[in-house]
N, C-alpha and C positions, 0 to 999 in steps of 0.2 A: 313177692310172696303175699298171698292174701290171708289175713288173720280174721277169723270169726270171733266176735265178742262172746262172752260166756253164754252158753245155751244149755239149760237144764231141761231135759225132755224125756223121751220115750224110755230111756234106760235108767232113769232115776225117779222112780215112783215115791210118793210120800208114804210114810209109815202107816198113816191112817187109811191107806187104800185109795186115796183120791187120785184120779188120773191127771198127772201133771201136764199131759198134752193139751188139756183144756184149761189149765190154771196158770200159775206164775212160772213162766219159762222164757228163755230167750231175752228179748229186750225188756219184757215186763219184769223179769228178775233183776236186770241191771238197774232199772229205774227205781225199784223198791230197795235196792242195795247199792246206793250210789257210791259209797266209799270203796266197795269192791270194784265197781265199774270204773271209777276214776283211777284206781291203782293199775288196772289192766291197761287203760288208755295211756297213762303216763309211760308204762313200760313199752307199749307199742310205738309211741312217738319217740321215745329215747332210742329204741332200736332202729327207727327210720333214719337216724343219722349215719348208720353204718351200711345201709342198703335199701333198695326200693321195696316199699311195702304198701299194702292196701288194707283198709279196715272195713269189715263187712258186718252189718247189724242184722241178726236173725230174728225171726218170729215177730215181724212188725205187722200190726193190724190197723193202726190208726195214724193219721197225719199228726195228731197231737202228740202221740208217743214219739214219733220220728223227730218232730220239732224240739221236744224236750231233750232227746238224746243229742241232737246236734248242738243245742245250747250248752250242754254239759261238755261236749267235745271242744267247743270254742273256749270254754272256761279253762279246760286243761291246757290248751295251747297258750292261753294268756299267762297261766301260772308258770309254764316252762320258759316262756319268753322273759317274764319278770325275774326268774331265777337264773337267767342267762345260760340255760342248758341247751346243748345242741340238739336239734331235731328238724325234720323236714315239715314245714308248715303246710305243704301242698300234698300231703298224703291223700290219695283218692279215697273217698268214702262211698260205700255201697250199701244196698239193702236187699234182703232176701224176700222174694215174692213166693210165699209158701202158705198163705192163708187166702180164703176166698175174698176177704175184704181188701187185701193187698192186691190181688189180681184185678179187682174191679177199679182200683184207684192207682194202678201202677204208673200211669202217665202223670198223675199229680205228684207222686213220690219221686219220679224221675227228675223233676225240676229242682229237687232239693239235694240230689246226690250225683255222683260221677259215673256210677255203673250199677248194674242190677244182676242178681242171680235168681234164676227160676228154680226153686226147690220142688221137684216133682213128687218126691216121696210124701212129704207132709201135705202138699196141695191135694194130691189124690185122696189121701186119708180124710182130710176135712171135707172135701167136696162130696165124697161118697159116704161119709159118716161111718168109716170103718177104722177101728182101732187096730193099728198094725201089730200091736203086742197081744192081741186077742186071737188065738188060733182058730176059734170057732167061727170067725167071720173073715179070716184071711183069704179064703177062696173067692170072696167078693171083690177083692182088690184088683181092679181092672184098668190099666192105663189107656185102653182103647175104648172105654166107655164114651158114648157120644157127648156126655156132659163135660168130660175131661178134654176131649178134642176141641169142643167149642170154646172152652175156657182158654186153652193154649192158643187157639187162633185169635181170640179176643186180646190176649196179652200182647201177642206180636203186633196186631193191628194198632193197638194203643201206643206201643213203644216205638214202632218203626219211624214215625214222623219226628220223634224227639232226637234221634241220632245217638242216643245213649247206648253203650255196649251192653248186651244181655247174654249171659252164659247160662246154659241149662245144666243142672246137676241132679243127682239122684239116679235111681236105677234105670229110668228111661234113657238117660244119656249114655249108659254103659251097655245097653242092649241094642244090637244092630238093627233089628226090625223096628224098634221104637225110635231109634235115631233116624232111620229113614223117614219115618212119619214126621219127626221134628224138622228134618231138612225140607220136607215138602211144605211144611207150614211157614218156612222162612228162617228158622233158627240155624245158625252156622257155627256157633261156639259151644263146646261141650266140656264139662269137667268130669273126668273119669278116674277111677282108682288105678293104681299101678297094675293090679292083677287083670283089669279089664282092658288095659291099653293095647295089648297085643291083638286082641280080637277086634278092636275098634279102629286100628290103624289103617285108614284108607285115604286115598287122595281127596275124597269128598267130605272128610271129617276134620274139623279144626278142633284139636284138643287144647283146653286151657287148664 
């Protein structure tokens, strides 16, 4: 099972009206609230003693943030080891590619993690400068925009030589026409909701 670390985003706006999609969310929130982050990490590692698990870091935009998070994770592992608590020290670590900065540096991030997830919902939102919570611009949300297709192709081209597994998630992965485009670009692993699984179940789709 893949566990995503705390991600505060589109459904949790600040009371002062600030759009949290462009503020402190995902990994940024975890790095600014390290006690909460460490508590979740300890729980996930303790759970790993009872079954296979993976940890996924969302909303990563810089290598510095990723390196800081990995240092915290290493510290949590050392604490559990010192306390002689059972856990799997080899829990795979992954990163979400859902910002333009992450898309441009995904090959560099891949050298630091075990797997990657391509989050199309946020990636499209940020690339096209469209707030998905704003109905007045929702009609401009277009997964087939040439900029999006070029971005997806670039991500695959950068990651393919690394050999690191990449799974596509978001609405594109759950939509048959979009999935066909993704397959054409080279992606073969898709994460879909249970409600979408029946319409996506085809021999040429690998659901994760």
